[in-house]
C-alpha positions in Angstrom: 79.3 -75.6 -74.7 77.2 -76.1 -77.7 73.6 -74.8 -77.3 70.8 -77.2 -78.0 68.8 -76.8 -81.2 65.3 -75.5 -81.5 63.6 -78.9 -81.8 65.2 -80.1 -78.6 64.2 -77.0 -76.7 60.6 -77.1 -78.0 60.4 -80.8 -77.1 61.4 -79.9 -73.5 58.8 -77.1 -73.3 56.1 -79.5 -74.5 57.2 -82.0 -71.9 57.0 -79.3 -69.2 53.5 -78.2 -70.1 51.4 -76.4 -72.6 53.7 -74.9 -75.2 51.0 -72.4 -76.3 51.4 -70.7 -72.9 55.0 -69.9 -73.5 56.8 -67.3 -75.7 60.2 -68.6 -76.8 62.8 -66.2 -78.2 65.8 -67.0 -80.5 68.6 -64.8 -81.5 69.8 -64.2 -85.1 72.2 -67.2 -84.9 69.2 -69.4 -84.0 70.4 -69.9 -80.4 67.8 -70.1 -77.7 67.6 -66.9 -75.5 64.6 -67.2 -73.2 61.2 -68.8 -72.7 58.5 -66.8 -70.8 55.2 -67.8 -69.4 52.6 -65.7 -71.3 50.4 -64.8 -68.3 53.5 -63.5 -66.6 54.3 -61.3 -69.6 50.8 -59.8 -69.4 51.1 -59.3 -65.6 54.5 -57.6 -66.1 53.1 -55.2 -68.7 50.2 -54.2 -66.3 52.6 -53.7 -63.4 54.9 -51.5 -65.4 51.9 -49.4 -66.6 50.5 -49.1 -63.1 53.9 -48.1 -61.7 54.4 -45.4 -64.5 51.0 -43.9 -63.9 51.6 -43.8 -60.1 54.9 -42.0 -60.7 53.0 -39.3 -62.7 50.5 -39.0 -59.9 53.3 -38.6 -57.3 55.0 -35.9 -59.5 51.7 -33.9 -59.8 51.0 -34.3 -56.0 54.4 -32.9 -55.0 54.2 -30.1 -57.5 50.8 -29.1 -56.1 52.5 -29.0 -52.7 54.9 -26.3 -54.0 57.9 -28.5 -54.6 60.1 -28.5 -57.8 60.3 -32.0 -59.1 62.8 -33.5 -61.7 63.7 -37.0 -62.7 66.9 -38.1 -60.9 69.2 -39.7 -63.5 72.1 -40.7 -61.2 72.7 -43.9 -59.4 75.3 -45.3 -57.0 78.0 -47.9 -57.6 78.1 -49.4 -54.1 81.3 -51.4 -55.0 83.2 -48.2 -55.9 81.4 -46.2 -53.3 80.6 -43.3 -55.7 77.8 -41.5 -57.5 77.5 -42.4 -61.2 75.4 -41.2 -64.1 72.8 -43.7 -65.3 73.4 -45.0 -68.8 71.4 -43.6 -71.6 68.8 -46.0 -73.2 67.6 -46.0 -76.8 63.9 -45.7 -77.1 63.0 -47.5 -80.4 59.5 -46.0 -80.5 60.6 -42.4 -80.4 64.0 -43.1 -82.0 65.8 -41.1 -79.4 68.3 -41.6 -76.5 66.7 -41.1 -73.1 68.3 -41.0 -69.7 68.3 -44.3 -67.9 66.3 -44.8 -64.7 68.2 -43.5 -61.7 67.7 -44.2 -58.0 65.7 -42.7 -56.4 63.1 -41.8 -59.0 62.8 -38.0 -58.3 64.7 -35.1 -56.8 62.4 -32.7 -55.0 63.4 -29.1 -54.1 61.6 -26.5 -52.1 62.7 -23.0 -51.1 62.8 -22.6 -47.3 64.4 -19.2 -46.7 67.2 -17.1 -48.2 70.0 -19.5 -49.3 68.2 -22.5 -47.7 66.5 -25.3 -49.6 65.0 -28.6 -48.8 66.4 -31.3 -51.1 64.7 -34.6 -50.9 65.0 -37.9 -52.9 61.7 -39.6 -53.7 61.4 -43.3 -54.6 58.1 -44.4 -55.9 57.0 -47.9 -54.9 53.3 -48.9 -55.1 53.7 -51.3 -52.2 56.3 -49.2 -50.3 58.8 -52.0 -50.1 62.5 -51.4 -50.9 65.0 -54.2 -51.8 68.1 -54.6 -49.7 70.3 -52.9 -52.3 67.8 -50.0 -52.5 68.0 -49.6 -48.7 71.8 -49.5 -48.9 71.7 -46.8 -51.6 69.3 -44.7 -49.5 71.6 -45.0 -46.5 74.6 -44.0 -48.8 72.7 -40.9 -50.0 71.9 -39.8 -46.5 75.4 -40.5 -45.1 77.0 -38.5 -48.0 74.5 -35.7 -47.5 73.3 -35.8 -51.2 69.7 -35.6 -49.9 68.5 -34.3 -46.6 65.7 -36.9 -46.6 64.5 -39.7 -48.8 60.8 -40.4 -49.1 59.2 -43.6 -50.2 55.9 -42.9 -51.9 53.3 -45.7 -51.8 49.6 -46.2 -52.3 47.5 -45.7 -49.2 44.5 -47.8 -48.2 41.9 -45.3 -49.2 41.2 -44.7 -52.9 43.6 -42.1 -54.2 45.6 -41.8 -51.0 49.3 -41.3 -51.2 51.6 -42.0 -48.3 55.1 -40.6 -48.0 57.4 -42.5 -45.6 60.7 -41.1 -44.4 63.4 -43.7 -45.0 65.5 -42.5 -42.0 62.5 -42.8 -39.6 61.5 -46.2 -40.9 65.0 -47.9 -41.5 67.6 -45.5 -40.0 68.6 -47.6 -37.0 69.2 -50.7 -39.3 71.4 -48.9 -41.8 74.7 -47.6 -40.5 73.3 -45.7 -37.5 71.7 -42.9 -39.5 
C-alpha cells in the first residue's frame, strides 16, 4: 500500500482541527510516521518525570529501612513461560548502552538470619494500579519462587506518604490461587 504524501496528511490534520496543536513526524523517506497532540506530549513528559522522581524516593526509603536495593533488569516472556533479560537501550544523551527497564522496577534484599534473606520485588506505580499483564507477571514470579513477595509502591493520601501493598494479599486469590 502506498503511503499518502505530506500534503494529503496535513490537509487531513487541518480538517480535523487546529494543526498548530499537533506535532507530525516523517521518516527519512518522507513517509508519515505519527501525529501527536502537543498538550499530550507535555503531559507525558511531566508524568515520566514524576514517575522517575518517585522511583528515586522509593529507593531511598527502602535503603533507609535497611534493605539493599538494585534495579531489576529482567522481565518475563509469558508466551514462552520463562525469565528473560531486558534488552539494552542506547541513551543518545550519554552516548552509552543502558539496561532496559525490567519488571518489577527493583529487587530488595534484607538479611534475616544466618543463610536467610528476604528477597522482594518492588514495582513503583504512583497510583498503585497494575495492568492485567503486570498482574500475570507478578503471579508468575511468586509461583516460580523468584521473589518471596512483590510490593507495589504508591503515593499515599498525606503529603510525602508512601504505601507498600503486598501483591499476594491484594490480588492473590484472583491469580492462580497464590
